[in-house]
C-alpha positions as CSV (number, residue, x, y, z in Angstrom):
1,X,20.0,-19.7,-17.6
2,X,16.4,-19.8,-16.6
3,X,14.3,-16.7,-16.6
4,X,12.6,-15.9,-13.3
5,X,9.2,-14.4,-13.4
6,X,7.9,-12.0,-10.8
7,X,4.6,-12.7,-9.1
8,X,2.4,-9.6,-9.1
9,X,2.9,-7.9,-5.7
10,X,-0.6,-8.4,-4.5
11,X,-0.2,-12.2,-4.9
12,X,3.3,-12.5,-3.6
13,X,2.4,-10.7,-0.3
14,X,-0.5,-13.2,0.2
15,X,1.8,-16.2,-0.6
16,X,4.3,-15.0,2.0
17,X,1.7,-15.1,4.8
18,X,1.4,-18.9,4.4
19,X,3.7,-21.5,5.9
20,X,6.4,-22.5,3.4
21,X,6.0,-25.8,1.5
22,X,9.7,-26.4,2.0
23,X,12.7,-24.4,3.1
24,X,12.5,-21.1,1.3
25,X,9.8,-22.0,-1.2
26,X,6.0,-22.3,-1.7
27,X,4.1,-24.5,-4.2
28,X,1.2,-22.7,-5.6
29,X,-1.4,-22.9,-8.4
30,X,-1.5,-20.1,-10.9
31,X,-4.5,-19.2,-13.0
32,X,-4.0,-16.9,-16.0
33,X,-6.5,-14.3,-17.3
34,X,-7.0,-16.5,-20.3
35,X,-8.3,-19.3,-18.0
36,X,-5.2,-21.5,-18.4
37,X,-4.2,-23.1,-15.1
38,X,-0.9,-24.4,-13.7
39,X,-1.3,-26.6,-10.6
40,X,2.3,-27.0,-9.5
41,X,4.4,-23.8,-9.5
42,X,7.3,-23.2,-7.2
43,X,7.8,-19.7,-5.9
44,X,10.5,-18.2,-3.8
45,X,11.0,-14.6,-2.7
46,X,8.2,-13.3,-5.0
47,X,9.4,-15.1,-8.1
48,X,8.3,-18.2,-10.0
49,X,11.3,-20.5,-10.2
50,X,9.8,-23.6,-11.7
51,X,6.5,-24.8,-13.4
52,X,5.9,-28.5,-13.5
53,X,6.2,-29.8,-17.1
54,X,7.9,-26.7,-18.4
55,X,11.5,-25.8,-18.9
56,X,10.8,-22.1,-18.9
57,X,8.0,-20.2,-17.1
58,X,5.2,-20.2,-19.7
59,X,3.6,-16.9,-18.6
60,X,4.4,-13.3,-17.8
61,X,3.4,-11.4,-14.6
62,X,0.8,-9.4,-16.6
63,X,-1.1,-12.7,-17.5
64,X,-1.6,-13.8,-13.9
65,X,-5.2,-13.6,-12.6
66,X,-4.7,-15.5,-9.3
67,X,-2.1,-17.4,-7.2
68,X,-3.1,-19.8,-4.5
69,X,-0.8,-21.8,-2.1
70,X,-1.6,-25.5,-2.4
71,X,1.6,-27.3,-1.2
72,X,1.3,-29.9,-4.0
73,X,4.9,-31.1,-3.8
74,X,7.0,-32.9,-6.4
75,X,10.8,-33.2,-6.7
76,X,11.2,-30.1,-8.8
77,X,15.0,-30.0,-8.2
78,X,15.3,-33.5,-9.7
79,X,13.3,-32.4,-12.7
80,X,15.7,-29.6,-13.6
81,X,18.8,-31.8,-13.9
């Protein structure tokens, strides 16, 4: 079972103000405090559910410096099969 990672509240509130990328989800970019950047991250209901190129979410909520909606789609459902 995959571990879901909460998005810090201040970012999840901002993400929810944007139009959804698809039904029930947003694609965002996440930048960590260390400077590491993830360009395609799927979020839903305040949680990260998939990060492109990773089987598990490779960061914790405490590491997140910024989250920005970018709608850079890919078939993330296909990638998890």
